[in-house]
N, C-alpha and C positions, 0 to 999 in steps of 0.2 A: 174795830177793826179785825177782834177776834172772830167775827160771825164772818167777816171777806178773805182768813186766810182761812174759816175752816170752806169756807161754798170753794173756794179756789180749791184744793185737797182735795174735796169730794167731786168738782167737774174732771180734774185731772186723774183722778180715778175710773170715774169714766170709759174716760176717752181711751183710758189704755186700756181697758177691758174691751174696749169698740173693737179697736185696733186689730189686740191679739185674737180676737174672733173673728175678722175679713182676713186676718191673713191665715188664718187654720183651714178656712174656706176655699183660702186660694189651693192651698197646699193641696187642697184631696182633693180639688178640681182637678189641678195639674196634673195627680197621681191616677186620677181617674183616666184621666184624654189616655197618658203613656201606655195606662193595662189596657186601653180597647185595642182589637183588631185592626191593620192599616186595610187601607181600601184602595185599591190602584186606580179605580175611576172616579172617584168622590172628589168633588170642587173644592170638600175642607181641608185646608194645609195644613189641620194639626193631624186627620186621617192619613195624610202623605208625608209626614212629617221628617222621614227619614231621608227623603228623596232631597229633602235642603231646600235652598234659597235660590233661584233660578241662573243665577252665577254659577253654579255648580253642577244643576242637572236642566243643559239646555233641550226643549223639548224639540227646537230645527236641527239641534245636533243628533240627537237619535232617528229623527226621518230621513239625514242623510244618510247614516249609518246603515238604517234598515233598505235605503236604494239600493245603496251597494250592496248589499249583502245579497239584494236583492240580482242586479247586473250579473255579479262573478256568479251566480249559481246561474243564469242562463247561456253564461258563459262557458260554462263547464258543461252544460247539458247538450248546447250546440257540437262544443268540440267531440265530446263522446260520441255523441249522431254521425258527425265525422266518421270520425278513425272508422266507424260499423262502417257506414258507407261505405271508405277506399277498403273493406277487408272485402268485400262484397262482389261475385264478377260481374264486370257491366252486360247493359240487357241486351241483347240482341236485339234488333227492329226488324223483324220480316213483315215486308209489304204484304199487301193483297190483292192477290189474281182474279183477272176476269176469265172465265173457261165458257166457250162456245160448242154448244152439246147439238149435235148432227143425229135429224130423224130419218134413217133410212125408208121411212114408208112414206112418208113426202116429199123426203130429198132436199129440205132444207135444214137450217141454221135455225133452233128455237134463239127464244129471246137468252141475249148473253147472262148467264151466273156471274155473280161476286162471291169468289170463295175468301173471308175472311182470315187468313193466314195466324197460324196461334206460336204463341212464341216453343221454339223447340227444347226438349229436353234434353238434359246431359244425360251421357251416357252412365250406368252406372259403375262404382268405382273406376273412371278414368280419373286421369290426374286436373281434370277440370273441377268432374264430383267430392273431387275429396279436397282443393281448394276453397271450395264452397261451403259446403260442409263442416272439416274439420275442424275449425274455428268456433263453431258451435256447439259440436261435440265435445271440447274442450273444456266449452264454460258449463255444459251441464255436467260433465265431472269432474271440476272444481265446486261447483255449489253441491251435488251429492256424490265424495268422494265413497263412501259408507250405504250400505241397505241398512235395515231396520235390527235387522240382527247383528252389526258390527263386523258384515264381511262387503268387500270388494262390492261396490253398485253394479248395478248391468248399467248404465252411462259411462262409469270407469272402464270396465271391460269392451264397451265397444268403441271406446277413443282409442285406447291400449291395441287393440285389434285395428283398427284404420293407423295409425302410424305403424303396426309392422308392416301391413301393407304398402307402405308411402315408402318407406326405408326399402324392402323390397324391389321396389318398383327403383327407385333411387341406383342400387346398385349393380340391374340388372342396365341401366342406362351407363352407368361408368365405365359397365365391362365390353358393353359394345362400341362406347366412346375408344377406349386405351385399345382394344384389336382394330376398329376403325385408321386411328392415325398411328398406329406404327405397321398398317400394310400401305397406307396411301401418300407417298412421299412428300406432296403437298403440305398435310397434315401433321407431317412428323418432326418437329421443329428442334431433334437432333441431327437430320440433314444438313441444316443448317450450320448450328453450334453445338457439336460434340461433347455430351454430358461424361462421358468416362474417364476417367484421368489416363492413361494413357494417351487415347485421343484426342484430348485439353491442350495437352501439352505438347503435340505437334500444333495444334492449332494456334496457340500462343507463339510458339515460337517462329512462325512461317507470319503472325501478324509483326511479329517484332520486327523480322527483317524486313516485311514491306514497310515501315513504318521508316529502317533508318536510308532504307532507298531512295523515298519521296524526301525525307529529309537533307540526303543528299541531294539529292536534285534540285531543291530551294536554295540551298545555302553558293550555287552555282551563280543564283540572277537575283539574288535577295539578301538583304543587309539588316543590322539590329543599332538603332540609333540607344544609349544609358544615358539617363540624365539623373544627374544627381547636382547631389550641396553637400558642401565640405563637412558639414557641421553633423548632415545626418545620419545618426549609427546604422541605420539600416541598411541603409545605399552601400557601406561598408561589406558587410553581409553580402548584400547583392552583388556586388562586384568582384567576391569569392567566386561564387554560384555563378559569374558569367564566364570568368577566367576558365572553369570547369565545361564551362558548356559549347566554350569555343575549343578547346581541346578535342574535345567529343564528335563535337557535328560539323568541326570545319566554318563556321561561321564570321564572315568580318564584322566586325563590332565598334562603332564608332562611340568615342566617351563624351559625353557635354555637358560642362559644369555650368552650374545654372547661378553660383556665386561668381564664377572666375579661378576658384581652387581648387587642388589634388586632392582626392582622399590619400589618410595619411596611409594607407597599406597600399599604396600604388607603385609601381614600379617608375626609376627613369625616362625606360624606354618607352614608356605608354606616350601616347599622341591623346591629349585633353585638347578640344574647343571651345570656344566659350556659347552661350547662346545668345544669339543673336535673333531673339523672339520669335524661335521653331517653337517651346514649348506654351507659350502663347498662342501662337495660331495653332497648335496642335490641340490646345484647350484641356493642357495638363496641368490638375490641379496639387501633388504630392510627387514626391521623390521617397525612393528610387520609382524611374517609368522606362517604359520601354516600348518603341516602333519597333515594326517591322515595317521596313524603308524596301518597295518596288520599280525599281527607276521604271519611267523616269521622273514622274511625280503621282506617284502613289505610298502614303503612307500611312498603316492600321495598327493603333495604339491596341496594344496585346494585353499591358497590365499595368496599373497604377499600383504602388507599394512593394513590399517586397514577395519573391515570388523563391519554388526553389526550380533546380533546373528539371526536373518530371516533368513537372505541371508547366513550367517553360514553354517544353516540346507542347507539351498538348495542344495549348494554347496558341501557338505558332502554326500547327496542321490545324486546328478549327477555324483560326483566322482564314488560311489560303484556301480551307475548301470551301469556307464562303462566300469568301473575293473573287471565285475562281481561279487563281493560279493554278489549281492543276487538270491535268487530266479527267476525264469520267469515266476511264481503266483507275487511275492512279484514287480516285475519290472511292472507288468501287472497294479498293483495296483496305480501304482507311477505314473502311465500317462496314465488316460482311456478315454483321448481327441483322442488316438491313437482304439481306439475301433473302429470297424466294418473297420476299414483303408487296405486298399489291402498295400499288403509290400512287397518291391522290390524282392524277391520271387516269390512271386505270379503273379507277370506283367511277370518276366521275365518266366514264364510257362505256361502261357498264348500266350507269343510269339511265343515261341514253336509248340505249336496248328497248324498244315496245314489247315485252313482256307482260304477261297477265303475273305476278309473282301473287296476288292474290289468292287468284282460284289456287291456281298450284306453287305452293311456296318450291318443293323439290325442284324446281328449273332452275334455284341460283346454281345448281350442283356444275351445271353444265356453261350457264352464263359466264362463272369463275374462270371455270375450263377455257372457255375461250379465251376472255381476257389476260389470262398467262403464256397462253397459246400453247396449250396441253391438250387443242384436239386438231 
């Protein structure tokens, strides 16, 4: 019995030592693996252990991300190329021409010679030349603002001088344009609408007088329908505005109640009619609403919602103009700002005239003068 116990104890001790040895070897092996440098292209997982398992580092996701970056890069390059092409002036295609050479000795024409035309060169320092070259000069100056000694570079100096030339050309253009517009009545905007304080004051007084006369003319054959609801607070304010409007412009106003009741601030002498379907036929959605009535059966919705006296007059005049309730002379008086402006009909007439403006654009001057009757 003692021998059996002794044997068991020895076996246990040997097994324990063996396990300890195996554990020690495993720890050493793990340490050696961890101390080894990682290799991205290795097929061994331990060489690429920091990447984790496949659900943390999906290779397909990496491919998609790489493809996305490549597409974005190509799009950016294409966009930059397109912007550069847009900055460049358009190329002028010059067709080739055939030349027949006459020989005085034989008194005959030799075989025709085809001369291949070359692209016309831009005149140096012209506006076309500056438009084509200044963006390039600017890029060079931005990339090389200083020379090796720390002084402004030749590229910077060239761009600044080109810019000075462009500014001087612009000033010459502006000076000539100012002289022309001030001496040509057709181009002078102050002929149509004065800008001086004194002249502008006279202009505005005359405009207001014309508006009063035209409004008085309208009040003689048109009237106003006022649709309201007795519970509408905006209708109360609108009624007050309409009373002032009636006193000032002498318009006939008909009060129409959508609920058959009077407004709280209405006088007893005010005649109120019930809505008998007029609001529905006129497609009125809210109150207060104002309709301009031109007998025998013309109805024009002027406003839906609260509107002030001055705004109401402006809208009534606009509706009267649009619906041809005014004469041509009255329309011109209401809109003096359009005096001298080329009408769409005049522009269409000019477009029908057969003249080669592409060869000589200066012909536009005589063409416009003929259209407005200055020739």
